[in-house]
C-alpha positions, 0 to 999 in steps of 0.5 A: 706445615703445608703439603706439596700439592698446595704449593705454587711456585712463583718467580720470586726468589730469595738467595739463601743457603740450604738449611738456613735459620729463620732469622737469616731467611727473614733478613734475606726476605726483607733485603730482597723486598719480596713482600712488596714484589708479591703485592704488586704482582697481578696474582696477588691483586686478583687474590685481594680482589677476590677476598674483598668481593667475598667480604662484601655485604648485601648493601655493598653488592647493591651499590656495586650493581648500581654503579655498574648500571650507571657506567653502562648507561653512560657508555651506551649514551656516548656510543649512541652519540658517536653513531656506533 
């Protein structure tokens, strides 16, 4: 059971009657392809990225730092070549 204060409404809806059974809800959920719609939303992508960042090891964070430095170095060289 989740309290109402923790719920957040989205635009994703499933057409069912009030007091529908769980099997009816599951069928309607799958028919509306709600899970794929959610996973393609920017909100879900942000949550997935946050979860992935939280699960990185120390070495993974180091690799990300090195990659960012390399990227910024390439961009700086290109900008200098353009004269900006």
